[in-house]
N, C-alpha and C positions, 0 to 999 in steps of 0.2 A: 504494500499500500504506499509506496514511495510517492505516489501522486499527491498524497496528503501533505507533503512537505511544501507544496505550493500554496501560498496565502490565498490566492484566488479560488483554488479548489476548496480550501477550508471554508472560505466564505460561502461558497455555493452549497456545501454539505450542511453547514449550520443553517443557512437560509431555508433550505428544503426541509430539514429536520424540524425546525421551529414552525414552519408553515403548516406541516401536517400534525404536529403535536398540539399547537394551539387551535388549529382547525378542528381537531377532534373534540376540544372543549366547547367549541362554538356551534357545531352542527352534529346531527345524528348520522354517524357513519358506521355504527356497529363495531367500532374498534379498528377498522381498516386503516384510517389515517394515523391512529395511535401506533399501530405496528410499523408502518412505514417510518414515522418519525423516530421511534425507538431504535430501529435498525440503523438509520442514518447517524443518529447521535451516538450510538454504541460504536460505530466505526470511528467516529471522531475521537471519542475518549480512549478507545482501545489503542489507537496509534499514538496519542500524545501523552498518556500517563502510564506509569508503571504500577504494579501491584503494591509496592511498598509504600509509596507516598501519594498514590492517586485515589485512595478510598474516600478521603475527606472531601475531595473535589466532586466526586460522583454524588456523595451524600448531600453536599451543598446544593448541587444542581437539582437533585431529586426533592430536597426539602423545599426549594423555591417553587418547583412545580406543584408540590403538595399544598403550599400556601395559596397558590392561585386557585386550585380546585376548592380549598376550604372557603376562600373568600366568595367564590361564585355560589357555593351551596349554602353557606351559613351567614356570614356577615353582609356580603353584598354591597359594600361601600367603596370598593376599589383600593383602599389603603393597604390592606394586607397583600392584595394581589401585586401592587407596585413593589412592595418589599420582596415578594417572591420573585418577581421579574429581575430585580437587581441582583438577587442571589444567583439566579440562573446565568446572568451575564457574567458574574464573577467566576462561576464555575467553568464557563466556556473560555474566558480570556486568560485566566491564570495559567493553565497548562500550555498555552500557545507558545511556540518557539520564537518569541520576539515581539516587540511593541507593534510593529505593523501588522503582523499576523493576528495578534490579539485584538487590535482595533477593528480589523476587517471581520473577524469572528463575531465580535460584539455587534457590529453594524448588521451583520447577517441575521443575528437574532432579532434585532429591532425591526428590520425590514420584513423579515419572515412573519413576525407577529402581526404587523400591520397588514401585510398581504393576505393573511388568513381571513380577514374580515370579508374578502370577496366571496368566500364560500357561502356567506349568508344569503347571497343573491341567487344561489343555485340549489342548495340543499336545505332541509328542514332544520331550523335552529333549535338548540337546547334552551332550557329555561334558566340558564345561569345568569346571575346578576339581574334577576327580574326586579329586585328591590331598587336598583338604580334606575332602570328604565320605566318602572311603574306601568308596564303595558297592561292594558285592560283593567286598570284599577281606577285611575282618576279620569274617567271619561264622562262626557255630558249625559249619556243615556243611563248612567248609573246614579245620576243625581248630583254629580260634582260639577263645580264651576271654577274656572280659572280665576285666581286671585287677581292676575293682571287685568282680565276682562272687567272684573268688578270695580277695580280701581279706575279704569278708563271712564266709567260712568260718572266719576266725580268731577271731571273737567267741566268748568262753568258753574259748578254749584258753589253756594256761599255758606259761610259758617263763621265761627269765632275761635280765636286762639284760647286754649285752656292754660297754656304755660307761655312764658317768655321764649321767644325764638332767638337763638344766638349761634347760628341761624337755624338750629333744629329744635322742634318742639311738638306739641300735641294740639290738634284742632278737633273741634266738635261740629259735625254736620248732621243735622236731623237726628240728634241723639246718639250718633255713633262717633266714636273717637278714633282718630288716625294719627300716625306719626308722619310729620311733613317737614319740609325745609322751605325757608324763605329765599333761598339763593344768595346768601351772603348778607342779607339785610336783617337788622334786629327789629323785632316786632314785640310789643308788650302783650301781656296776657289780657284778654277781654276785648281785643281789637277784632273788627269784622274783616274777614278775608274772603278771597275767591280763589278757587283752584284753577290755575292756568295751564298746567301741564302735568302729565303722568307718564313716567318712563318705568315700565315694570311695576315695582312697588314703591318707587320714589315719587312722592307727591310734592309738586312745587306750588307755593301760594304766594299771593301778594296782598297787601292791605287794600281793602275795597276803595278807600279814598284815592289811592294811587291809580287804580284802574279807571276811576272817574276822571282824574286829571289828565290822564293820557288819552 
């Protein structure tokens, strides 16, 4: 396997191995992608590490993959998955014979992971990280409304400041209280205001007197 001495070949092996391993986590392939990915990565590790010092590298790589799977099935916020990905990159880069080779191998992992998302367009997706995507949970037909859409209805409505704005404070509109900003201007509590802009959950207000003057 002397061909693995070439950094470009190492990049390609890691790219394809990661492509299929991560692809197996994203789509339902009955383990086919996992087998291909494991074979490719086994070739990479078998050539670049020895039995005496290489066990911890394989364990580091495997633990990283395990963290990604754990995050997808349990926590679902992406934080642990990111840590797992960094561990896998270290496991790939450390045994590489040189800085250039290690850099290309790490790049192969990153690009392979990104490219694996294209499988989502072809195959049936797994339900990993559903807590992040919130698919089929926060939809209008289930009785949920977007906070952003609700806030957009406030544009043009008038109310009063409940606290001093310096420049952030609380307003009251029709008995409902909202956190808002005056865009850098100080407004005292009890002043009449009008909502002039909403950007996401950011509500921009101005004193009603200033609106009349302008």
